[in-house]
C-alpha positions in Angstrom: 20.6 16.0 -23.4 20.8 18.2 -26.7 23.9 19.9 -27.3 25.8 21.6 -30.0 28.6 20.4 -31.6 31.0 21.6 -28.9 29.2 19.9 -26.1 27.3 22.8 -24.6 23.5 22.5 -23.4 21.1 23.4 -26.0 17.9 23.0 -24.4 17.1 23.9 -20.6 15.0 20.8 -20.0 17.2 17.6 -19.6 15.3 14.2 -19.1 16.3 11.5 -16.4 15.3 8.2 -15.6 15.7 5.1 -13.6 15.1 1.4 -14.5 14.8 -1.7 -12.5 12.9 -4.9 -13.2 12.3 -5.2 -9.2 10.8 -1.4 -9.1 12.1 2.0 -8.9 11.2 3.0 -5.4 13.1 6.7 -5.4 15.1 8.8 -7.5 16.8 12.4 -6.9 19.0 14.4 -8.6 21.8 17.1 -7.5 23.5 19.4 -9.4 26.8 20.7 -8.0 25.9 18.8 -4.9 22.4 20.8 -4.4 19.3 19.2 -4.8 17.4 20.2 -7.9 13.8 19.5 -8.7 12.8 16.5 -10.8 9.4 17.0 -12.7 8.2 13.4 -12.9 6.4 12.0 -16.0 6.9 8.6 -15.5 5.9 6.5 -12.6 5.8 3.1 -13.9 6.8 0.3 -11.2 10.0 -0.7 -13.0 10.8 2.9 -14.6 10.8 6.3 -13.0 11.6 9.4 -14.7 11.1 13.0 -15.7 12.8 16.3 -16.6 15.1 18.8 -15.1 14.9 22.5 -16.1 18.3 24.2 -16.5 16.8 27.8 -17.4 17.9 29.5 -14.4 21.4 27.6 -14.0 24.5 29.9 -14.6 26.8 29.2 -17.6 29.5 27.1 -17.1 30.4 23.2 -16.3 28.2 21.3 -13.7 28.1 18.1 -12.2 24.6 16.5 -12.5 24.2 13.1 -10.3 21.0 11.3 -10.0 20.7 8.4 -7.2 17.6 5.8 -7.6 16.8 3.0 -5.1 14.7 -0.1 -5.7 12.1 -1.8 -3.4 14.7 -3.7 -1.9 16.8 -0.8 -0.8 19.6 -1.5 -3.3 21.0 2.1 -4.5 22.7 3.2 -7.7 24.0 6.4 -8.8 25.5 8.0 -11.9 26.7 11.5 -13.0 27.3 13.4 -16.0 29.2 16.8 -16.6 26.7 19.3 -18.1 28.1 22.3 -19.8 25.6 25.2 -19.6 25.8 28.2 -22.2 
């Protein structure tokens, strides 16, 4: 994420990705608990990624959470606080 010196998001495009040698089967993201569209750019077997557009997100602090699953059904999630200015 491109942020200014105070940690506020500067670019409405945010990239997300998941990697797993066994292969990434699926990935989804939520913003404040609501599904957010991922525009897929990479669909290699071991890496899945794309971008999220924050251009219409209200100013303030938000929680971005992404969850990915490998082909064996193992699931991992991570989250980050995103400050939108």
